[in-house]
N, C-alpha and C positions, 0 to 999 in steps of 0.2 A: 385697611380703611378704619378710621377712628369712629367713635360714636356720633360725633357731630356731623360728619359727612354722610353716615348711614341715615341719620335722622333727616338730613337735607335731601337725600335721594328719595326717601319715602314721602316726604312732604311734596316735593316737586312731581313725583309720580302720581300722588293723589290729586294735585292741582291739575295735572294732565287729564285725569279721568273726569274731574269736575268740568273742565273746559270742554271736554268732548260732549258731555250731557247737555250743557248750556248751548253749545254750538249746534248740536243735533236737533234740538227742539226749538231753538229761536233763530238759527242762522240758515233757514231753508232758502236755497237759491232757486230750486225747482223741485218738482215732486221727487222725493227720495234722494235729493242732492242737497247737502248742507255744507256750510263753511266749517271746517274742522281745525280748531286751534290747539288741539291736545298736545302737540309737540312743543308748545311754548315752555312748559315746565321742564321738559327734557333738555331743551336748548339751555335754559338757565342752569340746570344741574350740571351739565357737561362743561359749560363755559367757565363756571366758577368752582366746581367741585372736582373736575378732572374726568378722565375716561371711564373709570370704574363707577363713579357716582352717576355719570350720565347713562351708562349702560343699565344700571339698576333702576334708575328713574324711568328709562324707556320701557323696560320689562313691566314695571308697575303701571305706567301710563297706557300700555296696550291692552290691559285686562278688559275694561269695559268695551272698547272698540272690538276686541277679539270676540267677546260674548255676543255683541250686537250683530256683527257681520259673520260670525262663525256659527255656533249652535242656533242662534235666533235668526240667522240669515241663510245665505246659500253656501257658506264656507265650511260648515261643519266643524269638526275638531281641528282641521287644518287651519281654519281662520283663527281659532283660539290660540294656536301656536304661532302662526305666521305674523299676525299683527304686532304682538309684543316683540318678536324678534326684529321686525323691521324698525320699530321705534328705538329698540336697544342699539341697533347699528348706528342710528343718527346720534344718539347720546354718546356712544363710544367715539364716533368720528369727530364731533365738535370738541370733545374733551381732548383728543389727540392733537387736533389743530391748535387749540388754545394753548396747550402745553408746549407744543413744538415751536410756536411763534412767541412764546413767553408773553402772552397777552397782558398779564398783570403788570408787566414792566413798561407797557406802551402808554404814553401820555394820552393820546387821543384815541381811546379804545373804540369809540363809536364809529370811527372811520373804517376800522378793520372788521368790526363785529358783523356788519351786514353781509359782506362777501363770504366770511367764514360760515355764517349761518346757511347761506345758500349752498355753499360747497359741501357742507356737512350732510345735506340730504342726498347727495349723489349715490352712496352705497344703498340706502333704503330705496331710492328710485329704481336702481338696477334690480334689487331684490323684489320690488313690487312688480316689475315687468316679468320677471321669472315666475313669480307666484301666480299671476293671472294667465300668463301664456303657456306655462308648462305644468306647475304643481297643481293648481286648482282643477284643470281639466283631467289630469291624471288620477287624482284621488277622489274627485266628486263624480266622475263618469258622466258629466253633463255636456261633454263635447268641448271643442275649442272655442274660447271666447273671441268674438270678432275684434280685429286689431283696432278698429275705430273706437270701440268702447275702452280698450286698454289705454289708447293714446289720450282719450278724454279724461280718464281717471288720473293719469300722470300729469296732464296739463292742469287739472284742478289742484292736484297736490303741489305742483310748482307755484301756482298762484297763491296758495295758502302759505307756503314757505316765504314767498316774497313779502307778504303782509307781516309775517312773524319776524322777518329779518329787519324790517323797519322798526317794529316794536323793540326788538333786541338791541338795535343801535341806540334807541332812545334810552333804554334802561342802562346800557353800558356808559352812556354819556351823563347819567345822573349820579353824581358823587355820593349822595345820601344813600341811594339803593346799593351801590357797590360797597360802601363802607359797612352797611348793615349786614349784607350777605357774607362778606369776608370776615367780619368780626364775630358774627354769631355762629357761622357754620364751617368756614374753611380755616380760620385761624391765621390767615395771611396778614390781616391788619395788626394782630397781636405781635407777630414777628417784626413787622415794620416799626411798631412802637418801641420794641426792645432795642432795635438798632438805633433809633433816635435817642433813647435813654443813654446808650453807650456813648454816643457822640456828645451828648450834653455833659456827661461825667468827664469825658476826655478833655472837653473845653474848660471844665471847672478846675482841673488839675494842671492845665497848661500855663 
């Protein structure tokens, strides 16, 4: 990983923490339940920076949620570990999907970005189920969490990802945003420009 991608991962991870704080205190749906958009930075990092960039951004973005629902909540040390791991899985997955589908070469990126974003949450969703149904009761000693609560948590998470998938599709369809990210952090635009220069030079000598 080069310095630009590492900086990109750190920035998007920090953005995830900021979005968590803003969402937690201003996006209250009900008592103790808030709209959490902290994965947005992770999705951006993985989509444009690749699997490793997304993974690092996810680990960073999970720090404040891990503290809030871990040592300051009911999760203890397990929460401090589990939440960053879950978000890292999402960053890794969306990076792998984007790389496998060669998203940067697709003309209408916005059409494929939304389903990729939704699909990328699947590993974290499975991990979240295991976390609440097996790991948390095992390490906290508080007993098994009712399945209805676990299902509610997962449904809330899926709803949040749906909202973020719409945002991601809008960002992917914005040429200015794509050009800014690729030029400043991933270097993809620079490579494209070099290719264009070669083509121009070839035409000049033909």
